[in-house]
N, CA, C and O atoms as a MOPAC input file, in Angstrom:
PM7 MOZYME 1SCF
protein

 N    -89.64900 1  -133.25500 1   -57.87400 1
 C    -90.47300 1  -131.93100 1   -57.02800 1
 C    -91.14900 1  -131.41000 1   -58.39600 1
 O    -92.37300 1  -131.27900 1   -58.38700 1
 N    -90.67100 1  -131.20700 1   -59.18100 1
 C    -91.15800 1  -130.35200 1   -60.23300 1
 C    -92.32900 1  -131.00200 1   -61.12800 1
 O    -93.32100 1  -130.44900 1   -61.60300 1
 N    -91.95700 1  -132.20100 1   -61.20400 1
 C    -93.05400 1  -133.15400 1   -61.92000 1
 C    -94.29800 1  -133.06700 1   -61.01000 1
 O    -95.40100 1  -132.69100 1   -61.41000 1
 N    -93.97500 1  -133.50200 1   -59.57700 1
 C    -95.20400 1  -133.61700 1   -58.86900 1
 C    -96.08600 1  -132.61400 1   -58.96100 1
 O    -97.28100 1  -132.79800 1   -59.19500 1
 N    -95.34000 1  -131.03700 1   -58.70900 1
 C    -96.23500 1  -129.91200 1   -58.70200 1
 C    -97.10700 1  -129.54400 1   -60.01500 1
 O    -98.18000 1  -128.94200 1   -60.05100 1
 N    -96.40800 1  -130.03100 1   -60.99800 1
 C    -97.06100 1  -129.83400 1   -62.48900 1
 C    -98.17400 1  -131.04900 1   -62.63300 1
 O    -99.17800 1  -130.94100 1   -63.33800 1
 N    -97.87600 1  -132.10100 1   -61.93600 1
 C    -99.08100 1  -132.91400 1   -62.00500 1
 C   -100.27800 1  -132.70100 1   -61.15500 1
 O   -101.27600 1  -133.41900 1   -61.22200 1
 N   -100.11300 1  -131.41700 1   -60.13600 1
 C   -101.19400 1  -131.14200 1   -59.43300 1
 C   -101.87500 1  -130.03100 1   -60.07000 1
 O   -102.99700 1  -129.66900 1   -59.71400 1
 N   -101.04700 1  -129.34100 1   -61.25100 1
 C   -101.91900 1  -128.23600 1   -61.76900 1
 C   -101.04700 1  -127.07400 1   -61.94800 1
 O   -101.52500 1  -126.13200 1   -62.58100 1
 N    -99.85000 1  -126.97500 1   -61.50200 1
 C    -98.93100 1  -126.28500 1   -61.50600 1
 C    -98.38200 1  -125.93700 1   -62.99400 1
 O    -98.31700 1  -126.95500 1   -63.68400 1
 N    -98.06400 1  -125.02200 1   -63.51000 1
 C    -97.32000 1  -124.76600 1   -64.94000 1
 C    -96.10400 1  -124.81500 1   -64.46900 1
 O    -95.78300 1  -124.62900 1   -63.29500 1
 N    -95.22600 1  -125.12800 1   -65.59000 1
 C    -93.72200 1  -125.36900 1   -65.14400 1
 C    -93.01400 1  -124.00200 1   -64.79700 1
 O    -91.81700 1  -124.06800 1   -64.51400 1
 N    -93.70900 1  -122.62200 1   -64.78900 1
 C    -93.04300 1  -121.61300 1   -64.65600 1
 C    -93.51100 1  -121.27300 1   -63.16400 1
 O    -92.75100 1  -120.83000 1   -62.30300 1
 N    -94.85000 1  -121.54100 1   -62.98600 1
 C    -95.42500 1  -121.74000 1   -61.56800 1
 C    -94.46700 1  -122.21200 1   -60.72900 1
 O    -94.01500 1  -121.46100 1   -59.86500 1
 N    -94.02600 1  -123.49000 1   -60.85200 1
 C    -93.20700 1  -124.43400 1   -60.17400 1
 C    -91.91400 1  -123.94800 1   -59.96700 1
 O    -91.45900 1  -123.96600 1   -58.82300 1
 N    -91.14900 1  -123.44900 1   -61.04400 1
 C    -89.93300 1  -122.83500 1   -60.85000 1
 C    -90.00700 1  -121.85200 1   -59.95700 1
 O    -89.08200 1  -121.87300 1   -59.14500 1
 N    -90.95400 1  -120.81100 1   -59.79400 1
 C    -91.11200 1  -119.34500 1   -58.95300 1
 C    -91.10700 1  -120.14400 1   -57.51800 1
 O    -90.30000 1  -119.95400 1   -56.60800 1
 N    -92.20200 1  -121.08900 1   -57.52500 1
 C    -92.55000 1  -121.46400 1   -56.24700 1
 C    -91.28800 1  -122.02900 1   -55.53200 1
 O    -90.92900 1  -121.57200 1   -54.44700 1
 N    -90.48100 1  -123.25000 1   -56.30000 1
 C    -89.37000 1  -124.12200 1   -55.60800 1
 C    -88.04400 1  -122.90800 1   -55.41100 1
 O    -87.18500 1  -122.94700 1   -54.53000 1
 N    -88.17700 1  -121.87700 1   -56.48300 1
 C    -86.95700 1  -120.95300 1   -56.10500 1
 C    -87.11500 1  -120.11700 1   -54.80100 1
 O    -86.17200 1  -119.77500 1   -54.08700 1
 N    -88.33100 1  -119.85200 1   -54.59700 1
 C    -88.89400 1  -119.16300 1   -53.31500 1
 C    -88.66600 1  -120.04000 1   -52.08100 1
 O    -88.18200 1  -119.63000 1   -51.02600 1
 N    -89.05200 1  -121.24300 1   -52.31900 1
 C    -88.96700 1  -122.54600 1   -51.12700 1
 C    -87.43100 1  -122.32500 1   -50.89500 1
 O    -86.97900 1  -121.82300 1   -49.86600 1
 N    -86.69100 1  -122.74200 1   -51.93500 1
 C    -85.22600 1  -122.76800 1   -51.50500 1
 C    -84.68100 1  -121.81600 1   -51.11400 1
 O    -83.84400 1  -121.98100 1   -50.22700 1
 N    -84.95900 1  -120.37000 1   -51.65100 1
 C    -84.02800 1  -119.17600 1   -51.74300 1
 C    -84.50200 1  -118.25700 1   -50.62400 1
 O    -83.77900 1  -117.32400 1   -50.27500 1
 N    -85.63500 1  -118.46400 1   -50.06700 1
 C    -86.24000 1  -117.67200 1   -49.03200 1
 C    -86.76700 1  -116.41600 1   -49.77600 1
 O    -86.69700 1  -116.28100 1   -50.99800 1
 N    -87.33300 1  -115.45900 1   -48.87200 1
 C    -87.97000 1  -114.23300 1   -49.47200 1
 C    -87.01800 1  -113.44500 1   -50.28400 1
 O    -85.82300 1  -113.23700 1   -50.07300 1
 N    -87.79900 1  -113.03400 1   -51.28500 1
 C    -86.70800 1  -112.40100 1   -52.51400 1
 C    -87.66500 1  -111.32100 1   -53.15200 1
 O    -88.88700 1  -111.46400 1   -53.19400 1
 N    -87.03300 1  -110.30000 1   -53.60800 1
 C    -87.82400 1  -109.10300 1   -54.58500 1
 C    -88.06700 1  -109.61000 1   -55.70400 1
 O    -87.37400 1  -110.58200 1   -56.00400 1
 N    -88.95600 1  -109.21300 1   -56.54500 1
 C    -89.31400 1  -109.73300 1   -57.67800 1
 C    -88.46100 1  -109.29700 1   -58.77800 1
 O    -88.56100 1  -109.80900 1   -59.89400 1
 N    -87.50000 1  -108.23300 1   -58.47000 1
 C    -86.27900 1  -107.97200 1   -59.28500 1
 C    -85.30500 1  -109.67000 1   -58.99600 1
 O    -85.02400 1  -110.43100 1   -59.92200 1
 N    -85.10800 1  -109.81000 1   -58.19000 1
 C    -84.00200 1  -110.75400 1   -57.90000 1
 C    -84.96800 1  -112.12900 1   -58.22000 1
 O    -84.23300 1  -113.11600 1   -58.17700 1
 N    -85.97100 1  -112.39800 1   -58.43800 1
 C    -86.69300 1  -113.60700 1   -58.82600 1
 C    -86.40800 1  -113.50200 1   -60.31500 1
 O    -85.69800 1  -114.36600 1   -60.83000 1
 N    -86.97800 1  -112.36300 1   -61.15600 1
 C    -86.76100 1  -112.29300 1   -62.54900 1
 C    -85.41900 1  -112.66900 1   -63.01500 1
 O    -85.22300 1  -113.33400 1   -64.03200 1
 N    -84.58000 1  -112.25900 1   -62.30400 1
 C    -82.82700 1  -112.52200 1   -62.84700 1
 C    -82.50300 1  -113.69000 1   -62.62800 1
 O    -81.86700 1  -114.37400 1   -63.43000 1
 N    -82.90800 1  -114.08500 1   -61.47800 1
 C    -82.54100 1  -115.78100 1   -61.23300 1
 C    -82.99500 1  -116.54800 1   -62.10800 1
 O    -82.22500 1  -117.34100 1   -62.65000 1
 N    -84.48400 1  -116.49900 1   -62.49300 1
 C    -85.35800 1  -117.43800 1   -63.52400 1
 C    -85.15300 1  -116.87700 1   -64.98200 1
 O    -85.60600 1  -117.52400 1   -65.92700 1
 N    -84.54100 1  -115.79200 1   -65.17500 1
 C    -84.56500 1  -115.10600 1   -66.63900 1
 C    -86.15300 1  -114.70200 1   -67.07300 1
 O    -86.46600 1  -114.91800 1   -68.24400 1
 N    -86.87100 1  -114.28800 1   -66.42000 1
 C    -87.95900 1  -113.84200 1   -66.72100 1
 C    -88.40600 1  -112.47500 1   -66.67500 1
 O    -87.93600 1  -111.74200 1   -65.80400 1
 N    -89.39800 1  -111.95500 1   -67.63900 1
 C    -89.67400 1  -110.46400 1   -67.98400 1
 C    -90.68400 1  -110.06200 1   -66.55400 1
 O    -91.52700 1  -110.85900 1   -66.14200 1
 N    -90.46900 1  -108.86700 1   -65.97700 1
 C    -91.24300 1  -108.53100 1   -64.53400 1
 C    -92.85400 1  -108.55100 1   -64.95500 1
 O    -93.71400 1  -108.82200 1   -64.11700 1
 N    -93.13700 1  -108.27200 1   -66.17800 1
 C    -94.74100 1  -108.35600 1   -66.27100 1
 C    -95.03700 1  -109.80300 1   -66.31600 1
 O    -96.19200 1  -110.14800 1   -66.06700 1
 N    -94.37400 1  -110.46700 1   -66.52700 1
 C    -94.70900 1  -112.10700 1   -66.69900 1
 C    -94.76000 1  -112.89900 1   -65.13000 1
 O    -95.55000 1  -113.74400 1   -64.70800 1
 N    -93.38900 1  -112.14200 1   -64.37700 1
 C    -93.16400 1  -112.69900 1   -63.12900 1
 C    -94.42300 1  -112.22300 1   -62.35000 1
 O    -95.00500 1  -113.11400 1   -61.73100 1
 N    -94.90300 1  -111.06300 1   -62.28100 1
 C    -95.87400 1  -110.40500 1   -61.36900 1
 C    -97.23100 1  -110.98200 1   -61.96800 1
 O    -98.03700 1  -111.14100 1   -61.05100 1
 N    -97.66700 1  -111.29200 1   -63.01700 1
 C    -98.73400 1  -112.15600 1   -63.27300 1
 C    -98.76400 1  -113.72000 1   -62.47700 1
 O    -99.74400 1  -114.13000 1   -61.85500 1
 N    -97.49800 1  -114.46500 1   -62.64400 1
 C    -97.34800 1  -115.49500 1   -61.90400 1
 C    -97.18200 1  -115.42800 1   -60.29400 1
 O    -97.48400 1  -116.38000 1   -59.57300 1
 N    -96.77100 1  -114.44300 1   -59.90400 1
 C    -96.84300 1  -114.02700 1   -58.46400 1
 C    -97.84400 1  -113.77700 1   -58.09500 1
 O    -97.94900 1  -114.16400 1   -56.93200 1
 N    -98.99600 1  -113.16200 1   -58.56100 1
 C   -100.14000 1  -112.90600 1   -58.20700 1
 C   -101.16700 1  -113.76600 1   -58.24400 1
 O   -102.07300 1  -113.82200 1   -57.41100 1
 N   -100.97900 1  -114.75900 1   -59.65400 1
 C   -101.90400 1  -116.18400 1   -59.50100 1
 C   -101.49500 1  -117.18700 1   -58.20600 1
 O   -102.35900 1  -117.73000 1   -57.51700 1
 N    -99.96400 1  -117.36000 1   -57.96800 1
 C    -99.78800 1  -118.08400 1   -56.85500 1
 C    -99.99700 1  -117.60400 1   -55.39800 1
 O    -99.86700 1  -118.31700 1   -54.40200 1
 N   -100.41500 1  -116.00000 1   -55.41900 1
 C   -100.76900 1  -115.53300 1   -54.16900 1
 C   -102.12700 1  -115.66600 1   -53.84200 1
 O   -102.61600 1  -115.70800 1   -52.71300 1
 N   -102.80400 1  -115.74300 1   -55.14700 1
 C   -104.31200 1  -116.02800 1   -54.99200 1
 C   -104.75500 1  -117.35500 1   -54.60200 1
 O   -105.79600 1  -117.64600 1   -54.01300 1
 N   -103.63400 1  -118.28000 1   -55.09400 1
 C   -103.99800 1  -119.47200 1   -54.75800 1
 C   -103.57000 1  -119.94000 1   -53.33700 1
 O   -103.57000 1  -121.12000 1   -52.98700 1
 N   -103.20500 1  -118.88900 1   -52.55900 1
 C   -102.48700 1  -118.81000 1   -51.50900 1
 C   -101.29800 1  -119.78700 1   -51.25000 1
 O   -101.26700 1  -120.68800 1   -50.41100 1
 N   -100.29400 1  -119.41900 1   -52.16300 1
 C    -99.15500 1  -120.30000 1   -52.31400 1
 C    -97.84200 1  -119.45400 1   -52.04300 1
 O    -96.75000 1  -119.95000 1   -51.76600 1
 N    -98.09200 1  -118.21300 1   -52.15600 1
 C    -96.78500 1  -117.29800 1   -52.23900 1
 C    -97.41300 1  -115.98100 1   -51.19700 1
 O    -98.51000 1  -115.46300 1   -51.40400 1
 N    -96.72500 1  -115.67900 1   -50.35500 1
 C    -96.80500 1  -114.30900 1   -49.20800 1
 C    -96.15200 1  -113.23700 1   -49.75700 1
 O    -94.94700 1  -113.35700 1   -49.98000 1
 N    -96.75500 1  -112.13500 1   -50.03800 1
 C    -95.93100 1  -110.69300 1   -50.19900 1
 C    -96.10800 1  -109.89600 1   -49.00200 1
 O    -97.17100 1  -109.72100 1   -48.40600 1
 N    -94.95900 1  -109.42500 1   -48.70400 1
 C    -94.67000 1  -108.34200 1   -47.53900 1
 C    -95.24400 1  -107.12400 1   -47.80800 1
 O    -95.70000 1  -107.07900 1   -48.95100 1
 N    -95.37800 1  -106.17500 1   -47.20000 1
 C    -95.97700 1  -104.87900 1   -46.99300 1
 C    -94.64000 1  -103.97300 1   -47.11000 1
 O    -94.86400 1  -102.79900 1   -46.81700 1
 N    -93.54300 1  -104.20100 1   -47.40700 1
 C    -92.26800 1  -103.69100 1   -47.75900 1
 C    -92.47900 1  -103.00200 1   -48.97300 1
 O    -93.32500 1  -103.35000 1   -49.79700 1
 N    -91.65000 1  -101.93200 1   -49.11400 1
 C    -91.44200 1  -101.41100 1   -50.64100 1
 C    -89.84000 1  -101.35000 1   -50.64400 1
 O    -89.25800 1  -100.63400 1   -49.83000 1
 N    -89.20500 1  -102.05700 1   -51.50600 1
 C    -90.08300 1  -102.97700 1   -52.56800 1
 C    -90.39100 1  -104.25700 1   -51.52800 1
 O    -89.90800 1  -104.60400 1   -50.45100 1
 N    -91.53400 1  -104.82600 1   -52.48100 1
 C    -92.39600 1  -106.21500 1   -51.73600 1
 C    -91.27300 1  -107.23200 1   -51.74200 1
 O    -90.38400 1  -107.29700 1   -52.59100 1
 N    -91.44000 1  -108.09400 1   -50.58200 1
 C    -90.73700 1  -109.33300 1   -50.82200 1
 C    -91.49500 1  -110.46300 1   -50.76400 1
 O    -92.31000 1  -110.58500 1   -49.85000 1
 N    -91.35300 1  -111.35400 1   -51.63200 1
 C    -92.45700 1  -112.66200 1   -52.04100 1
 C    -91.62200 1  -113.72500 1   -51.52900 1
 O    -90.44500 1  -113.88100 1   -51.85500 1
 N    -92.35200 1  -114.55500 1   -50.60400 1
 C    -91.87700 1  -115.80400 1   -49.94300 1
 C    -93.07900 1  -117.03800 1   -50.15400 1
 O    -94.28800 1  -116.80700 1   -50.18800 1
 N    -92.60400 1  -118.06000 1   -50.25400 1
 C    -93.29900 1  -119.25200 1   -50.59400 1
 C    -94.03400 1  -119.52100 1   -49.45400 1
 O    -93.54500 1  -119.15600 1   -48.38500 1
 N    -95.13700 1  -120.10000 1   -49.45400 1
 C    -95.87100 1  -120.84400 1   -48.23500 1
 C    -95.25400 1  -122.23000 1   -48.03800 1
 O    -94.68200 1  -122.80700 1   -48.96300 1
 N    -95.38300 1  -122.75600 1   -46.80300 1
 C    -94.84100 1  -123.83800 1   -46.70900 1
 C    -95.35600 1  -124.87200 1   -47.40200 1
 O    -96.51300 1  -124.75300 1   -47.80400 1
 N    -94.56000 1  -126.18700 1   -47.70700 1
 C    -95.12400 1  -126.85300 1   -48.55100 1
 C    -96.04700 1  -127.87300 1   -48.23600 1
 O    -96.48100 1  -128.60500 1   -49.12600 1
 N    -96.41100 1  -128.00300 1   -46.97900 1
 C    -97.17600 1  -128.66100 1   -46.28200 1
 C    -98.65600 1  -128.02900 1   -46.33500 1
 O    -99.67600 1  -128.71800 1   -46.38100 1
 N    -98.62900 1  -126.40700 1   -46.32100 1
 C    -99.83800 1  -125.74800 1   -46.77700 1
 C   -100.48400 1  -125.75500 1   -48.05400 1
 O   -101.68300 1  -125.55300 1   -48.24400 1
 N    -99.25200 1  -126.10400 1   -49.27500 1
 C    -99.40900 1  -126.27000 1   -50.47200 1
 C   -100.42200 1  -127.66900 1   -50.60500 1
 O   -101.54500 1  -127.70700 1   -51.10900 1
 N    -99.80900 1  -128.55900 1   -50.11600 1
 C   -100.65500 1  -129.94600 1   -50.27100 1
 C   -101.93000 1  -129.78000 1   -49.59700 1
 O   -102.88400 1  -130.36200 1   -50.11100 1
 N   -102.13600 1  -129.08500 1   -48.52300 1
 C   -103.38500 1  -129.22700 1   -47.87400 1
 C   -104.22700 1  -128.33400 1   -48.91900 1
 O   -105.40000 1  -128.68300 1   -49.04900 1
 N   -103.79900 1  -127.23800 1   -49.67600 1
 C   -104.31900 1  -126.75700 1   -50.31000 1
 C   -104.95800 1  -127.17100 1   -51.68400 1
 O   -106.01100 1  -126.76400 1   -52.17500 1
 N   -103.99500 1  -128.14800 1   -52.21600 1
 C   -104.16700 1  -128.88100 1   -53.61900 1
 C   -105.38400 1  -129.97900 1   -52.90100 1
 O   -106.47700 1  -130.16200 1   -53.43800 1
 N   -105.05600 1  -130.50000 1   -51.89000 1
 C   -106.17000 1  -131.78900 1   -51.45700 1
 C   -107.57500 1  -131.11900 1   -51.36700 1
 O   -108.57100 1  -131.66700 1   -51.84100 1
 N   -107.61400 1  -129.86600 1   -50.71700 1
 C   -108.83600 1  -129.04900 1   -50.69300 1
 C   -109.58900 1  -128.78800 1   -52.24700 1
 O   -110.78100 1  -128.90500 1   -52.52900 1
 N   -108.60800 1  -128.45100 1   -53.00000 1
 C   -109.39500 1  -127.94400 1   -54.15200 1
 C   -109.60800 1  -129.21700 1   -54.84100 1
 O   -110.56600 1  -129.17500 1   -55.61300 1
 N   -108.98400 1  -130.35300 1   -54.78600 1
 C   -109.54800 1  -131.75200 1   -55.49100 1
 C   -110.57400 1  -132.26000 1   -54.79900 1
 O   -111.40500 1  -132.93400 1   -55.40900 1
 N   -110.69900 1  -132.05800 1   -53.53300 1
 C   -112.02200 1  -132.53400 1   -52.74900 1
 C   -113.24600 1  -131.57200 1   -53.38600 1
 O   -114.35200 1  -131.98600 1   -53.73300 1
 N   -112.82600 1  -130.35400 1   -53.44300 1
 C   -114.21200 1  -129.33800 1   -54.14600 1
 C   -114.22700 1  -130.03500 1   -55.47300 1
 O   -115.32100 1  -130.53100 1   -55.74100 1
 N   -113.35600 1  -130.18500 1   -56.30400 1
 C   -113.58400 1  -130.45300 1   -57.66000 1
 C   -114.38500 1  -131.97000 1   -57.72100 1
 O   -115.20100 1  -132.18800 1   -58.61600 1
 N   -114.15000 1  -132.72300 1   -56.95300 1
 C   -114.87800 1  -134.11800 1   -57.04400 1
 C   -116.31400 1  -133.65100 1   -56.34400 1
 O   -117.36200 1  -134.13000 1   -56.77700 1
 N   -116.32200 1  -132.89000 1   -55.46800 1
 C   -117.96000 1  -132.42800 1   -54.61100 1
 C   -118.57100 1  -132.01600 1   -56.27600 1
 O   -119.42300 1  -132.71900 1   -56.81900 1
 N   -118.08300 1  -131.00100 1   -56.82100 1
 C   -118.74700 1  -130.12000 1   -57.80800 1
 C   -119.10800 1  -131.17600 1   -59.13600 1
 O   -120.03000 1  -130.88300 1   -59.89700 1
 N   -118.25000 1  -132.48600 1   -59.34600 1
 C   -118.52400 1  -133.19800 1   -60.53600 1
 C   -119.60400 1  -134.11200 1   -59.77800 1
 O   -120.47100 1  -134.41800 1   -60.59700 1
 N   -119.84300 1  -134.60200 1   -58.64900 1
 C   -120.34700 1  -135.37100 1   -58.23900 1
 C   -122.08300 1  -134.66600 1   -57.96200 1
 O   -123.13000 1  -135.28500 1   -58.15100 1
 N   -121.97000 1  -133.47200 1   -57.55700 1
 C   -123.28800 1  -132.69300 1   -57.72600 1
 C   -123.97900 1  -132.56700 1   -59.14500 1
 O   -125.20300 1  -132.51100 1   -59.25600 1
 N   -123.03400 1  -132.52300 1   -60.32100 1
 C   -123.61800 1  -132.37600 1   -61.65800 1
 C   -123.46800 1  -133.69200 1   -62.40900 1
 O   -123.54600 1  -133.61100 1   -63.63500 1
 N   -123.27400 1  -134.82900 1   -61.89700 1
 C   -123.20200 1  -136.16400 1   -62.46700 1
 C   -124.54500 1  -136.29400 1   -63.23000 1
 O   -124.61200 1  -136.50700 1   -64.44100 1
 N   -125.56300 1  -136.15000 1   -62.43500 1
 C   -127.00300 1  -136.54900 1   -63.34100 1
 C   -127.05000 1  -135.64700 1   -64.22400 1
 O   -127.30100 1  -136.09000 1   -65.34500 1
 N   -126.87000 1  -134.27800 1   -64.14200 1
 C   -127.45500 1  -133.38300 1   -65.19900 1
 C   -126.34100 1  -133.58600 1   -66.32200 1
 O   -126.68100 1  -133.37600 1   -67.48600 1
 N   -125.04200 1  -133.97800 1   -66.05100 1
 C   -124.27700 1  -134.33000 1   -67.07800 1
 C   -124.49000 1  -135.47100 1   -67.91600 1
 O   -124.18500 1  -135.43400 1   -69.10800 1
 N   -125.10400 1  -136.70700 1   -67.26000 1
 C   -125.57300 1  -137.76000 1   -67.86300 1
 C   -126.80300 1  -137.53700 1   -68.58900 1
 O   -126.83300 1  -138.03800 1   -69.71300 1
 N   -127.85500 1  -136.87900 1   -68.19300 1
 C   -129.28600 1  -136.31600 1   -68.72400 1
 C   -128.62900 1  -135.79500 1   -70.18100 1
 O   -129.02900 1  -136.29700 1   -71.23100 1
 N   -127.60200 1  -134.76300 1   -70.17300 1
 C   -127.18000 1  -134.04400 1   -71.26400 1
 C   -126.33600 1  -135.11400 1   -72.12300 1
 O   -126.42600 1  -135.00400 1   -73.34500 1
 N   -125.75700 1  -135.84500 1   -71.74900 1
 C   -125.00400 1  -136.81200 1   -72.86200 1
 C   -126.17000 1  -137.71700 1   -73.44400 1
 O   -126.19000 1  -137.81600 1   -74.67100 1
 N   -127.17500 1  -138.41300 1   -72.69900 1
 C   -128.13100 1  -139.46400 1   -73.21200 1
 C   -128.94100 1  -138.54300 1   -74.51900 1
 O   -129.19600 1  -139.04600 1   -75.61300 1
 N   -129.30700 1  -136.95200 1   -74.09500 1
 C   -130.00200 1  -136.57900 1   -75.19100 1
 C   -129.18200 1  -136.21300 1   -76.58500 1
 O   -129.63900 1  -136.16500 1   -77.72700 1
 N   -127.73300 1  -135.95500 1   -76.10000 1
 C   -126.87400 1  -136.15700 1   -77.57100 1
 C   -126.66100 1  -137.03100 1   -78.28000 1
 O   -126.49000 1  -137.05700 1   -79.49900 1
 N   -126.66500 1  -138.32400 1   -77.02500 1
 C   -126.43500 1  -139.71100 1   -77.82000 1
 C   -128.01000 1  -139.98200 1   -78.61800 1
 O   -128.02200 1  -140.32900 1   -79.79900 1
 N   -129.08700 1  -139.81700 1   -77.97300 1
 C   -130.28500 1  -139.85600 1   -78.44600 1
 C   -130.80100 1  -139.28200 1   -79.96400 1
 O   -131.57100 1  -139.76700 1   -80.79400 1
 N   -130.01000 1  -138.01300 1   -79.93500 1
 C   -130.62600 1  -136.98400 1   -80.98000 1
 C   -129.63700 1  -137.50800 1   -82.12100 1
 O   -129.95300 1  -137.26700 1   -83.28600 1
 N   -128.47100 1  -138.20400 1   -81.85900 1
 C   -127.48600 1  -138.25100 1   -83.11500 1
 C   -128.26300 1  -139.67300 1   -83.83900 1
 O   -128.48700 1  -139.82000 1   -85.04000 1
 N   -128.56700 1  -140.58100 1   -82.80200 1
 C   -129.49100 1  -141.84800 1   -83.21600 1
 C   -130.56100 1  -141.58200 1   -83.96500 1
 O   -130.74800 1  -142.31200 1   -84.93800 1
 N   -131.44000 1  -140.56500 1   -83.71200 1
 C   -132.37800 1  -140.33900 1   -84.39600 1
 C   -132.12700 1  -139.64700 1   -85.53000 1
 O   -132.95100 1  -139.94000 1   -86.39600 1
 N   -131.18900 1  -138.70800 1   -85.94600 1
 C   -130.71600 1  -138.19300 1   -86.96600 1
 C   -130.14500 1  -139.13300 1   -87.90000 1
 O   -130.23300 1  -138.96000 1   -89.11600 1
 N   -129.41900 1  -140.36700 1   -87.24400 1
 C   -128.89300 1  -141.23100 1   -88.23900 1
 C   -130.09900 1  -142.52400 1   -88.99600 1
 O   -129.75300 1  -143.38700 1   -89.80300 1
 N   -131.22600 1  -142.36300 1   -88.56700 1
 C   -132.46300 1  -142.99400 1   -89.02700 1
 C   -132.77200 1  -142.60500 1   -90.29400 1
 O   -133.78400 1  -143.03900 1   -90.84400 1

């Protein structure tokens, strides 16, 4: 599972945090940091990134509990992200090709 998530754009540490929360259930940051041997600032950065991507939920308790979103929703998110990347690339295809052609033509002219 770790290799699959990493191939979809997760870093190794992102993957470890997500899988830990998926298997262990909601945890406080301190418990996650201890279990995965991470420093708190590093962990909070990862948790914030995963939360921004919609992959981790944070409770309103104090201290907060962090939990993983269901894997099915993670896959939905990743599929949506890849579709958006495809759409963006498709929309900029002609502009990219035009820029490429001008680079190639400029290099050809410079070599003459």
